C-alpha positions as CSV (number, residue, x, y, z in Angstrom):
1,M,-70.0,42.8,15.4
2,Q,-67.9,45.4,17.1
3,F,-65.4,45.5,14.2
4,I,-68.1,46.2,11.7
5,E,-69.7,48.9,13.9
6,K,-66.4,50.6,14.4
7,M,-65.2,50.4,10.8
8,T,-68.6,51.9,9.6
9,Y,-68.6,54.6,12.3
10,G,-71.8,53.1,13.7
11,R,-73.7,53.2,10.4
12,V,-73.9,49.3,10.3
13,V,-74.8,47.5,13.5
14,L,-75.1,43.7,13.1
15,G,-77.1,41.5,15.4
16,A,-75.6,38.2,16.5
17,G,-78.2,36.2,14.5
18,T,-77.4,38.2,11.3
19,L,-73.7,37.8,11.7
20,Y,-73.7,34.1,12.6
21,G,-76.2,33.4,9.8
22,A,-73.9,35.1,7.3
23,L,-70.9,33.2,8.6
24,N,-72.7,29.9,8.3
25,T,-73.7,30.7,4.8
26,L,-70.1,31.6,3.8
27,V,-68.8,28.4,5.3
28,R,-71.5,26.4,3.5
29,K,-70.5,28.0,0.2
30,Q,-66.8,27.3,1.1
31,W,-65.9,31.0,0.8
32,I,-64.4,30.9,4.3
33,I,-63.2,28.1,6.6
34,P,-62.9,27.9,10.4
35,Y,-59.4,28.6,11.6
36,G,-57.8,27.6,14.9
37,E,-58.7,25.3,17.7
38,E,-62.3,24.7,18.7
39,G,-61.9,25.1,22.4
40,D,-64.4,26.8,24.6
41,S,-63.4,30.2,23.4
42,R,-66.3,32.3,22.2
43,K,-64.0,34.0,19.7
44,K,-64.3,32.3,16.3
45,E,-61.9,33.0,13.5
46,Y,-62.1,32.2,9.8
47,L,-59.8,32.2,6.8
48,I,-61.0,33.3,3.3
49,T,-60.6,30.6,0.7
50,D,-59.4,31.0,-2.9
51,I,-63.0,30.9,-4.1
52,G,-64.0,33.4,-1.4
53,K,-61.3,35.7,-2.7
54,Q,-62.6,35.3,-6.2
55,K,-66.2,36.1,-5.1
56,A,-65.0,39.1,-3.1
57,E,-63.2,40.4,-6.2
58,E,-66.3,39.9,-8.3
59,E,-68.4,41.8,-5.7
60,L,-65.8,44.6,-5.6
61,Q,-66.0,44.9,-9.4
62,R,-69.8,45.0,-9.2
63,I,-69.7,47.8,-6.6
64,E,-67.2,49.8,-8.7
65,E,-69.5,49.5,-11.7
66,L,-72.4,50.8,-9.6
67,W,-70.3,53.7,-8.3
68,K,-69.2,54.7,-11.8
69,L,-72.8,54.6,-13.0
70,A,-74.0,56.7,-10.1
71,S,-71.1,59.2,-10.6
72,T,-71.9,59.5,-14.2
73,T,-75.6,60.0,-13.5
74,M,-74.9,62.6,-10.9
75,K,-72.6,64.5,-13.2
76,E,-75.2,64.5,-16.0
77,D,-77.8,65.7,-13.5
78,R,-75.6,68.6,-12.5
79,S,-74.9,69.7,-16.1
80,E,-78.6,70.0,-17.0
């Protein structure tokens, strides 16, 4: 939660329920897997799987397409 808040300069603040719900979904889809020992540590770590990397790449491509569309639209609006 702290990492996301720091990396987004406070624009995104995740609650514990949101974060753990998302992690559980990613584990269920086998996009990530738990890493390390399951001791009493509150810190949980995960590794991205090959399918997770593939899905992340697909999402990056989708976001790039949206960015290009938005950029084109903004340029057209400015030229009118």
